[in-house]
C-alpha positions as CSV (number, residue, x, y, z in Angstrom):
1,X,-15.0,74.7,73.3
2,X,-15.8,73.2,69.8
3,X,-16.9,75.3,66.9
4,X,-20.7,74.5,66.1
5,X,-20.2,75.1,62.4
6,X,-17.6,72.3,62.1
7,X,-20.0,69.5,63.4
8,X,-22.8,70.5,61.0
9,X,-20.7,69.8,57.8
10,X,-20.8,65.9,58.0
11,X,-24.5,66.0,58.5
12,X,-25.1,68.0,55.3
13,X,-22.8,65.6,53.4
14,X,-24.8,62.5,54.5
15,X,-28.1,64.3,53.6
16,X,-26.8,64.8,50.0
17,X,-26.0,61.0,49.4
18,X,-28.4,58.8,47.5
19,X,-29.5,55.3,48.6
20,X,-28.7,52.5,46.2
21,X,-31.8,50.2,46.6
22,X,-29.9,47.3,45.0
23,X,-26.8,47.3,47.2
24,X,-28.2,49.2,50.2
25,X,-25.3,51.6,50.0
26,X,-25.4,55.4,50.1
27,X,-23.5,56.9,47.2
28,X,-23.0,60.2,45.6
29,X,-25.7,61.4,43.3
30,X,-23.4,61.1,40.3
31,X,-22.4,57.5,41.2
32,X,-26.1,56.7,41.7
33,X,-27.0,58.0,38.2
34,X,-24.1,56.0,36.7
35,X,-25.2,52.8,38.3
36,X,-28.8,53.3,37.2
37,X,-27.8,53.9,33.6
38,X,-25.6,50.8,33.6
39,X,-28.5,48.7,34.9
40,X,-30.9,50.0,32.3
41,X,-28.4,49.1,29.6
42,X,-28.0,45.6,30.9
43,X,-31.8,45.2,31.1
44,X,-32.2,46.3,27.5
45,X,-29.5,43.8,26.4
46,X,-31.2,41.0,28.3
47,X,-34.6,41.8,26.8
48,X,-33.1,41.9,23.3
49,X,-31.4,38.6,23.8
50,X,-34.6,37.1,25.2
51,X,-36.6,38.2,22.1
52,X,-33.9,37.1,19.6
53,X,-34.5,33.8,17.7
54,X,-32.3,30.9,19.1
55,X,-28.9,30.5,17.4
56,X,-28.8,27.3,15.2
57,X,-25.8,25.1,16.0
58,X,-23.5,24.4,13.0
59,X,-24.6,21.1,11.7
60,X,-21.8,18.5,11.1
61,X,-21.6,17.1,7.6
62,X,-22.6,13.5,6.9
63,X,-18.9,12.6,6.3
64,X,-17.9,14.1,9.7
65,X,-20.7,12.2,11.5
66,X,-19.7,9.0,9.7
67,X,-16.1,9.4,10.7
68,X,-17.1,8.6,14.3
69,X,-18.7,5.3,13.3
70,X,-17.0,1.9,13.8
71,X,-16.2,0.1,10.5
72,X,-19.1,-2.3,11.1
73,X,-21.6,0.5,11.7
74,X,-20.3,2.4,8.6
75,X,-20.6,-0.8,6.5
76,X,-24.2,-1.4,7.6
77,X,-25.4,2.1,7.0
78,X,-23.6,2.5,3.7
79,X,-24.9,-0.9,2.5
80,X,-28.5,0.1,3.2
81,X,-28.1,3.5,1.5
82,X,-26.7,1.9,-1.6
83,X,-29.5,-0.7,-1.5
84,X,-32.0,2.1,-1.6
85,X,-30.2,3.5,-4.7
86,X,-30.3,0.1,-6.3
87,X,-34.1,0.1,-5.9
88,X,-34.7,3.7,-6.8
89,X,-32.1,3.9,-9.6
90,X,-31.7,7.6,-8.7
91,X,-28.9,7.3,-9.5
92,X,-28.1,3.7,-10.4
93,X,-25.0,3.0,-8.3
94,X,-23.8,0.3,-10.7
95,X,-24.2,1.6,-14.2
96,X,-23.1,-0.6,-17.1
97,X,-20.7,1.8,-18.9
98,X,-18.9,5.1,-18.6
99,X,-17.1,6.3,-21.7
100,X,-13.5,7.3,-20.8
101,X,-11.5,9.3,-23.3
102,X,-8.4,10.3,-21.3
103,X,-5.6,8.5,-19.5
104,X,-4.9,10.4,-16.3
105,X,-1.1,10.0,-16.7
106,X,-1.3,11.6,-20.1
107,X,-3.6,14.4,-18.7
108,X,-1.0,15.4,-16.1
109,X,1.9,15.5,-18.6
110,X,-0.1,17.4,-21.3
111,X,-1.4,20.1,-18.9
112,X,1.4,20.4,-16.4
113,X,2.5,23.8,-17.9
114,X,-1.0,25.3,-17.5
115,X,-0.7,28.6,-15.5
116,X,-2.8,29.5,-12.5
117,X,-6.2,30.6,-13.4
118,X,-6.0,29.2,-17.0
119,X,-8.8,26.8,-18.3
120,X,-9.6,25.2,-21.6
121,X,-13.4,24.7,-21.7
122,X,-13.1,23.6,-25.3
123,X,-11.6,20.2,-24.2
124,X,-13.9,17.6,-22.7
125,X,-12.1,15.3,-20.3
126,X,-13.7,12.0,-19.3
127,X,-11.9,10.0,-16.6
128,X,-12.8,7.1,-14.3
129,X,-11.0,7.3,-10.9
130,X,-11.3,6.4,-7.2
131,X,-12.0,9.1,-4.6
132,X,-9.3,9.4,-1.9
133,X,-10.4,12.6,-0.2
134,X,-13.6,14.7,-0.3
135,X,-13.8,18.3,0.9
136,X,-16.6,20.9,0.8
137,X,-16.6,24.7,1.0
138,X,-20.2,25.6,1.6
139,X,-23.0,24.0,-0.3
140,X,-21.9,25.1,-3.8
141,X,-18.3,23.9,-4.0
142,X,-16.8,20.4,-3.7
143,X,-13.2,19.2,-4.0
144,X,-12.0,15.6,-4.6
145,X,-8.6,14.0,-4.8
146,X,-8.9,11.0,-7.1
147,X,-6.4,8.4,-8.3
148,X,-6.1,6.3,-11.4
149,X,-3.2,4.4,-13.0
150,X,-1.0,5.2,-10.0
151,X,-1.3,9.0,-10.3
152,X,-3.5,11.6,-8.5
153,X,-5.4,14.7,-9.6
154,X,-7.7,17.2,-7.9
155,X,-11.3,17.5,-9.1
156,X,-13.1,20.9,-8.5
157,X,-16.9,20.9,-8.7
158,X,-18.8,24.2,-8.7
159,X,-22.6,24.4,-8.7
160,X,-22.7,27.0,-11.5
161,X,-20.8,24.6,-13.8
162,X,-23.0,21.6,-13.1
163,X,-24.7,19.9,-16.0
164,X,-26.7,16.7,-16.5
165,X,-30.1,15.6,-15.3
166,X,-29.1,15.3,-11.6
167,X,-28.9,18.5,-9.5
168,X,-25.5,19.5,-8.1
169,X,-26.1,18.5,-4.5
170,X,-27.6,15.2,-5.4
171,X,-24.6,14.4,-7.6
172,X,-22.3,14.8,-4.6
173,X,-24.1,14.1,-1.4
174,X,-24.0,10.3,-1.8
175,X,-20.3,10.1,-2.8
176,X,-17.8,8.9,-0.2
177,X,-14.1,8.0,0.0
178,X,-13.3,4.9,-1.9
179,X,-16.1,5.3,-4.5
180,X,-15.2,4.9,-8.1
181,X,-16.6,7.8,-10.1
182,X,-16.8,9.0,-13.7
183,X,-15.8,12.7,-14.1
184,X,-16.8,14.8,-17.1
185,X,-15.1,18.2,-17.2
186,X,-12.3,20.3,-18.6
187,X,-8.7,21.0,-17.7
188,X,-7.4,24.0,-15.8
189,X,-5.4,25.2,-12.9
190,X,-6.9,26.8,-9.8
191,X,-6.0,30.4,-8.7
192,X,-5.9,30.4,-4.9
193,X,-5.7,33.6,-2.9
194,X,-3.3,32.2,-0.3
195,X,-0.4,31.0,-2.5
196,X,1.1,31.9,-5.9
197,X,0.6,28.7,-7.8
198,X,-2.7,26.8,-8.1
199,X,-3.2,23.1,-8.5
200,X,-3.8,21.4,-11.9
201,X,-7.4,20.2,-11.7
202,X,-10.3,18.8,-13.7
203,X,-13.1,21.3,-13.4
204,X,-16.1,18.9,-13.3
205,X,-19.4,19.6,-15.1
206,X,-20.8,16.2,-14.0
207,X,-19.7,13.5,-11.6
208,X,-21.3,10.0,-11.9
209,X,-21.1,7.2,-9.3
210,X,-19.8,4.1,-11.1
211,X,-19.2,1.8,-8.2
212,X,-19.6,2.6,-4.5
213,X,-17.1,1.5,-1.8
214,X,-19.3,0.0,1.0
215,X,-16.4,-0.2,3.5
216,X,-14.7,2.6,5.4
217,X,-11.3,3.2,4.0
218,X,-8.4,3.4,6.5
219,X,-7.6,7.0,7.5
220,X,-4.9,8.8,5.5
221,X,-2.8,9.6,8.5
222,X,-2.5,6.0,9.8
223,X,-2.9,4.3,6.5
224,X,-3.1,0.5,6.0
225,X,0.0,-1.0,7.5
226,X,-1.0,-4.2,9.3
227,X,1.2,-6.8,7.5
228,X,-1.2,-9.8,7.8
229,X,-4.3,-7.8,6.8
230,X,-2.4,-6.3,3.8
231,X,-1.6,-9.9,2.6
232,X,-5.2,-11.1,3.2
233,X,-6.8,-8.0,1.6
234,X,-4.4,-7.3,-1.3
235,X,-7.0,-5.3,-3.1
236,X,-7.2,-2.8,-0.2
237,X,-3.4,-2.9,0.1
238,X,-3.2,-1.8,-3.6
239,X,-5.8,0.9,-3.0
240,X,-3.9,2.4,0.0
241,X,-0.2,1.8,-0.6
242,X,1.5,2.9,-3.8
243,X,4.6,0.9,-2.9
244,X,2.7,-2.3,-3.3
245,X,1.5,-1.3,-6.7
246,X,5.1,-0.6,-7.8
247,X,6.3,-4.0,-6.6
248,X,3.8,-5.8,-9.0
249,X,4.6,-3.4,-11.9
250,X,8.3,-4.2,-11.4
251,X,7.5,-7.9,-11.4
252,X,5.6,-7.6,-14.6
253,X,8.5,-5.7,-16.2
254,X,10.9,-8.4,-15.2
255,X,8.8,-11.2,-16.7
256,X,8.3,-9.2,-19.9
257,X,12.1,-8.7,-20.1
258,X,12.7,-12.5,-19.6
259,X,10.2,-13.4,-22.4
260,X,11.7,-10.8,-24.8
261,X,15.3,-12.1,-24.0
262,X,14.5,-15.7,-24.9
263,X,12.2,-14.9,-27.8
264,X,15.0,-12.8,-29.4
265,X,17.3,-15.9,-29.2
266,X,14.9,-18.2,-31.0
267,X,13.6,-20.0,-27.9
268,X,10.0,-21.4,-28.0
269,X,7.7,-20.8,-25.0
270,X,5.8,-23.9,-24.1
271,X,3.4,-25.2,-21.5
272,X,3.7,-28.5,-19.7
273,X,1.3,-30.4,-17.4
274,X,0.8,-29.3,-13.8
275,X,-0.6,-32.6,-12.7
276,X,1.6,-35.7,-13.0
277,X,1.6,-39.4,-12.2
278,X,5.2,-39.0,-11.1
279,X,6.6,-36.0,-9.1
280,X,9.8,-35.6,-10.9
281,X,12.2,-32.8,-12.1
282,X,13.3,-31.6,-8.6
283,X,14.2,-32.8,-5.2
284,X,11.0,-31.7,-3.3
285,X,8.0,-33.0,-1.5
286,X,4.9,-32.8,-3.7
287,X,1.2,-32.0,-3.2
288,X,-1.1,-34.9,-3.9
289,X,-4.5,-34.6,-5.5
290,X,-7.0,-37.1,-6.8
291,X,-8.6,-37.6,-10.2
292,X,-12.2,-38.9,-9.6
293,X,-13.0,-40.3,-13.0
294,X,-9.7,-42.3,-13.2
295,X,-9.7,-43.0,-9.4
296,X,-6.0,-42.3,-9.2
297,X,-3.8,-40.0,-7.2
298,X,-1.8,-37.3,-9.1
299,X,1.0,-35.0,-8.0
300,X,1.1,-31.3,-8.5
301,X,4.3,-30.6,-10.4
302,X,7.4,-29.6,-8.5
303,X,9.3,-28.7,-11.7
304,X,8.6,-28.9,-15.5
305,X,12.1,-30.1,-16.2
306,X,11.4,-33.7,-17.5
307,X,8.7,-32.6,-19.9
308,X,10.9,-29.8,-21.3
309,X,13.7,-32.2,-21.9
310,X,11.4,-34.6,-23.7
311,X,10.4,-31.7,-26.0
312,X,14.1,-31.2,-26.7
313,X,14.3,-34.9,-27.6
314,X,11.5,-34.3,-30.0
315,X,13.4,-31.6,-31.8
316,X,12.3,-28.3,-30.1
317,X,16.0,-27.4,-29.6
318,X,15.4,-24.3,-27.5
319,X,12.4,-24.2,-25.1
320,X,11.4,-22.2,-22.0
321,X,8.5,-22.1,-19.7
322,X,7.4,-19.5,-17.1
323,X,4.9,-21.0,-14.7
324,X,3.8,-22.1,-11.3
325,X,5.4,-24.9,-9.2
326,X,3.9,-26.5,-6.1
327,X,6.0,-27.9,-3.2
328,X,4.5,-29.2,0.0
329,X,7.2,-27.8,2.3
330,X,7.6,-25.2,5.0
331,X,6.3,-21.6,4.7
332,X,8.8,-18.9,5.7
333,X,10.1,-15.5,4.6
334,X,11.5,-17.0,1.3
335,X,9.2,-20.0,0.7
336,X,5.6,-20.2,-0.4
337,X,3.8,-23.5,-1.3
338,X,3.3,-22.3,-4.9
339,X,5.8,-20.1,-6.6
340,X,6.9,-19.0,-10.1
341,X,9.9,-20.2,-12.0
342,X,11.4,-19.8,-15.4
343,X,13.2,-22.9,-16.9
344,X,14.9,-23.2,-20.3
345,X,16.8,-25.9,-22.1
346,X,19.2,-25.2,-25.0
347,X,20.5,-27.9,-27.2
348,X,24.3,-28.0,-27.9
349,X,25.1,-25.9,-24.8
350,X,26.8,-26.9,-21.6
351,X,27.1,-25.5,-18.1
352,X,29.7,-22.9,-19.1
353,X,27.5,-21.5,-21.8
354,X,24.6,-21.4,-19.4
355,X,26.7,-19.6,-16.8
356,X,27.6,-16.9,-19.2
357,X,23.9,-16.5,-20.3
358,X,22.9,-16.3,-16.6
359,X,25.2,-13.3,-16.0
360,X,24.0,-11.6,-19.2
361,X,20.3,-12.2,-18.5
362,X,20.1,-11.3,-14.8
363,X,22.4,-8.3,-15.0
364,X,20.3,-7.1,-17.9
365,X,17.0,-7.5,-15.9
366,X,18.5,-5.5,-13.0
367,X,19.7,-2.7,-15.4
368,X,16.3,-2.6,-17.1
369,X,14.1,-2.3,-14.0
370,X,16.3,-0.3,-11.7
371,X,18.5,1.8,-14.1
372,X,21.7,0.6,-12.5
373,X,23.7,-2.5,-11.8
374,X,23.8,-1.7,-8.1
375,X,20.9,-2.3,-5.7
376,X,20.2,-2.3,-2.0
377,X,18.6,-5.0,0.0
378,X,17.5,-4.9,3.7
379,X,17.1,-8.1,5.7
380,X,14.5,-8.9,8.3
381,X,17.0,-7.8,11.0
382,X,17.9,-4.5,9.3
383,X,21.2,-5.4,7.7
384,X,21.8,-3.5,4.4
385,X,23.4,-5.3,1.5
386,X,24.7,-3.3,-1.4
387,X,24.7,-5.7,-4.3
388,X,26.7,-5.3,-7.5
389,X,25.0,-7.4,-10.3
390,X,27.4,-6.4,-13.0
391,X,29.1,-9.4,-14.8
392,X,31.4,-11.3,-14.4
393,X,30.2,-13.0,-11.2
394,X,32.4,-14.7,-8.6
395,X,32.7,-18.5,-8.9
396,X,33.3,-20.9,-6.0
397,X,33.9,-24.7,-6.2
398,X,31.9,-26.5,-3.5
399,X,34.2,-29.1,-2.1
400,X,37.4,-27.0,-1.9
401,X,35.5,-24.2,-0.2
402,X,34.1,-26.7,2.4
403,X,37.6,-28.1,3.0
404,X,38.9,-24.6,3.6
405,X,36.0,-23.8,6.0
406,X,36.2,-27.0,7.9
407,X,39.9,-27.6,7.9
408,X,39.5,-31.2,6.8
409,X,40.3,-33.1,3.6
410,X,37.0,-34.4,2.1
411,X,36.8,-37.9,0.5
412,X,37.3,-38.1,-3.2
413,X,34.4,-37.2,-5.4
414,X,33.7,-40.7,-6.5
415,X,33.4,-41.8,-2.8
416,X,31.0,-39.0,-1.6
417,X,28.0,-41.3,-1.9
418,X,29.4,-44.1,0.4
419,X,28.6,-45.1,4.0
420,X,32.2,-44.2,4.9
421,X,31.6,-40.6,3.7
422,X,28.3,-40.6,5.7
423,X,30.2,-41.3,8.9
424,X,32.8,-38.6,7.9
425,X,30.2,-36.0,7.3
426,X,28.5,-36.7,10.7
427,X,31.9,-36.1,12.3
428,X,32.3,-32.8,10.4
429,X,28.8,-31.7,11.6
430,X,29.7,-32.4,15.2
431,X,33.1,-30.7,14.8
432,X,31.6,-27.6,13.3
433,X,28.6,-27.6,15.6
434,X,26.1,-27.7,12.7
435,X,22.8,-29.5,13.2
436,X,21.2,-31.5,10.4
437,X,17.7,-32.9,11.0
438,X,17.0,-36.6,10.0
439,X,17.3,-38.3,7.7
440,X,21.1,-37.6,7.6
441,X,21.8,-38.6,4.1
442,X,25.1,-37.6,2.5
443,X,23.3,-35.2,0.2
444,X,21.4,-33.5,3.0
445,X,24.5,-33.2,5.3
446,X,26.6,-31.7,2.4
447,X,23.7,-29.3,1.6
448,X,23.6,-28.2,5.3
449,X,27.4,-27.5,5.3
450,X,27.2,-25.5,2.1
451,X,24.4,-23.4,3.6
452,X,26.4,-22.7,6.7
453,X,29.9,-22.0,5.2
454,X,29.5,-21.0,1.6
455,X,26.0,-19.5,1.0
456,X,26.5,-17.2,4.0
457,X,29.3,-15.4,2.1
458,X,27.3,-14.9,-1.1
459,X,26.0,-11.3,-1.0
460,X,27.1,-10.3,-4.4
461,X,26.0,-12.7,-7.2
462,X,28.1,-15.9,-6.8
463,X,28.2,-19.2,-8.7
464,X,28.7,-22.3,-6.5
465,X,29.9,-25.0,-8.9
466,X,30.9,-28.7,-9.2
467,X,28.3,-30.4,-7.0
468,X,28.6,-34.1,-6.1
469,X,26.6,-36.4,-8.4
470,X,24.5,-37.8,-5.6
471,X,23.1,-34.3,-5.0
472,X,22.2,-33.8,-8.6
473,X,20.3,-36.8,-10.1
474,X,19.6,-35.0,-13.4
475,X,23.0,-33.4,-14.0
476,X,25.8,-34.8,-16.2
477,X,29.0,-36.1,-14.6
478,X,32.0,-33.7,-14.7
479,X,34.2,-34.4,-17.7
480,X,37.4,-34.2,-15.6
481,X,36.5,-34.6,-11.9
482,X,35.1,-38.1,-11.0
483,X,32.1,-38.2,-8.7
484,X,31.2,-34.5,-9.4
485,X,28.8,-33.1,-11.9
486,X,28.7,-30.0,-14.2
487,X,26.3,-28.0,-12.2
488,X,26.1,-24.5,-10.6
489,X,23.8,-22.6,-8.3
490,X,23.7,-18.8,-8.3
491,X,23.3,-17.1,-4.9
492,X,22.6,-13.5,-4.1
493,X,22.1,-12.0,-0.6
494,X,22.8,-15.6,0.7
495,X,19.8,-17.0,-1.2
496,X,19.6,-19.2,-4.3
497,X,18.1,-17.7,-7.4
498,X,19.4,-20.0,-10.2
499,X,20.1,-23.8,-10.5
500,X,21.6,-25.1,-13.8
501,X,23.7,-27.8,-15.3
502,X,24.8,-29.7,-18.3
503,X,21.9,-32.1,-18.7
504,X,22.4,-35.8,-18.2
505,X,21.5,-37.4,-21.6
506,X,22.9,-41.0,-20.9
507,X,19.9,-43.3,-20.3
508,X,22.1,-45.9,-18.6
509,X,23.5,-43.3,-16.1
510,X,20.1,-41.7,-15.6
511,X,18.6,-45.1,-14.5
512,X,21.4,-45.5,-11.9
513,X,20.8,-41.9,-10.6
514,X,17.1,-42.5,-10.2
515,X,17.8,-45.8,-8.3
516,X,20.2,-43.8,-5.9
517,X,17.3,-41.4,-5.3
518,X,15.0,-44.3,-4.6
519,X,17.5,-45.6,-2.1
520,X,17.5,-42.1,-0.4
521,X,13.7,-42.2,-0.3
522,X,13.8,-45.6,1.4
523,X,16.1,-44.0,4.0
524,X,13.3,-41.5,4.8
525,X,14.1,-38.6,2.5
526,X,10.6,-37.6,1.3
527,X,12.0,-35.0,-1.1
528,X,14.0,-37.6,-3.1
529,X,12.8,-38.1,-6.7
530,X,10.9,-41.1,-8.0
531,X,11.8,-43.1,-11.1
532,X,10.0,-41.7,-14.2
533,X,10.0,-44.5,-16.7
534,X,8.5,-42.4,-19.5
535,X,11.4,-39.9,-19.2
536,X,14.0,-42.7,-19.1
537,X,12.4,-44.1,-22.3
538,X,12.6,-40.7,-24.0
539,X,16.3,-40.5,-23.4
540,X,16.7,-43.8,-25.2
541,X,15.6,-41.9,-28.4
542,X,18.5,-39.5,-27.9
543,X,18.8,-36.2,-26.1
544,X,21.4,-33.9,-27.7
545,X,24.1,-32.4,-25.4
546,X,21.9,-29.8,-23.6
547,X,22.3,-27.1,-21.0
548,X,19.3,-26.6,-18.6
549,X,18.5,-23.7,-16.3
550,X,15.9,-22.7,-13.7
551,X,15.4,-19.4,-11.9
552,X,13.0,-18.4,-9.1
553,X,11.1,-15.4,-10.3
554,X,9.7,-14.5,-6.9
555,X,13.0,-14.4,-5.1
556,X,14.6,-12.2,-7.8
557,X,11.7,-9.8,-7.5
558,X,12.3,-9.7,-3.7
559,X,15.9,-8.6,-4.2
560,X,15.1,-5.9,-6.8
561,X,12.2,-4.4,-4.9
562,X,13.9,-4.6,-1.5
563,X,11.4,-7.0,0.2
564,X,12.7,-9.6,2.6
565,X,9.4,-11.5,2.6
566,X,8.1,-13.5,-0.4
567,X,4.6,-12.6,0.6
568,X,5.3,-9.0,-0.4
569,X,5.9,-10.0,-4.0
570,X,3.1,-12.5,-4.5
571,X,-0.3,-11.0,-5.3
572,X,-2.1,-13.5,-3.2
573,X,0.3,-15.4,-0.9
574,X,-0.9,-18.5,1.0
575,X,-2.5,-17.6,4.3
576,X,-4.1,-19.6,7.1
577,X,-7.9,-19.3,7.3
578,X,-8.7,-16.5,9.8
579,X,-11.9,-18.2,10.8
580,X,-14.0,-15.0,11.0
581,X,-17.7,-15.0,10.3
582,X,-18.3,-11.8,8.4
583,X,-21.7,-10.6,7.0
584,X,-21.8,-9.6,3.4
585,X,-23.4,-6.5,2.1
586,X,-26.4,-8.4,0.7
587,X,-27.1,-9.9,4.2
588,X,-26.8,-6.5,5.9
589,X,-29.1,-4.8,3.5
590,X,-31.6,-7.7,3.6
591,X,-31.4,-8.4,-0.2
592,X,-33.4,-11.5,-1.2
593,X,-31.6,-14.0,-3.4
594,X,-32.8,-14.1,-7.0
595,X,-35.0,-17.2,-7.7
596,X,-33.2,-20.0,-9.5
597,X,-34.5,-23.0,-11.4
598,X,-34.6,-26.0,-9.0
599,X,-32.4,-29.1,-9.5
600,X,-34.6,-32.0,-10.4
601,X,-33.7,-35.6,-9.7
């Protein structure tokens, strides 16, 4: 029989439990109180949150918002903003003048020893530069990285340092990457908390917009690498790529060295016509232009040679010219329709003197611009050539080298112009599996063989000498080898850089050479030279024994700056029209053209 007291205990426990109205559970009194307290706390938090003012989302800066725009959207918005500044003049976005008193290169050298935290407020620095990056720390602090003269410096702008008529924020809010600004401040070095050494900076008191950049600059990470766009927009290429800037500085140094070299040796720099009635002086196809008033066609010059030699006839015994030539030929990695050459003519010198001078001049240029006689050059296909420019250079005779390469005895030099030799050369081309496009003149076929079997071995500077006379209508015949002439071409990295010879000064011989060229033109060679009667007449007055020389400036710059494309060393290479209809800033901003006086009949 069960004990009645044992069945009564569970009933008493149930009666002591509390009902949780939220969950419907019965829990102990202590658990019930705990739950109630927790719910009251949550209710108070909810009420407090409901009564609190709404949190304001962090507003993105104007620059951050603009970074999401397309280039066209950015251009339109920026153009309209600058147009408003043009109208309000607050500030004038295109001021007339900003007084600069410091070269940024000198600034960096002078203050490089400044210690962290040091400043010199007694010095006023005034620099014009372009903004490359812009950073903000709150509303009272701005940082810029700016560049000028190929160097970079940080500009630190603090509101408490701001001077001038324009408030701090208004000085900076309208500035963007690419803008050209005037900076007025003092030198110093920052003192960061996170690293030991601060950055040499200009602590700006005032920043003035001098010329806004309306276009969105390429991002710093990806840069501006598209080759065709770099050539079309060389200004942007120079802004974004320091390597491009260095190429043109090197080019300038080379031309300065060449001028100094000739000036120190009593040469006279001259200028000769760029438009001629006869396209003479080189074997090349000319551009044709038209003179309206005279109603006659003229040729853009392919070389200044004939004019320079006429000056020597007149008594200017040492002359040189650095200038543009124009040839209506193919465009490729090493050829542009217009290019720069240097030519000189020296009385009482011959091909041997000129060869020595070439070694001295070119090796001197290399040493001056690179600091060494050894340079590296990379081809389009990634081959690396290590070039030793130090003199003396290797010398190779043309015909013996071809005989060795082809395993055939070539006709004597005085027969190289004949029809029999023409048939022989066609056989050599077939044997050696070399193709020469029509017209297959003797000169063109020999030139093709030289390109295949001699030029291909010329990595270090090499002179190819003793060309056939029919390949050189302006060179003097060889004094001991009939049919050949005293001529050389200098090759580097398999490309020609110099062409020179003892000048032909015999008017009788010159007339026959020109007639041979006319015969080649009749055979279809558009590059053959025409007879220049005025030049032939000048020779009748007497040209002294003379050495003449021509060098391609562009190609030498290519080798010394390690660029396999000629477009990389020309400031504005020839490009096909890209046929794009682009709106200008004035059209985007709806600027009305200024009224002009009408043209009356």
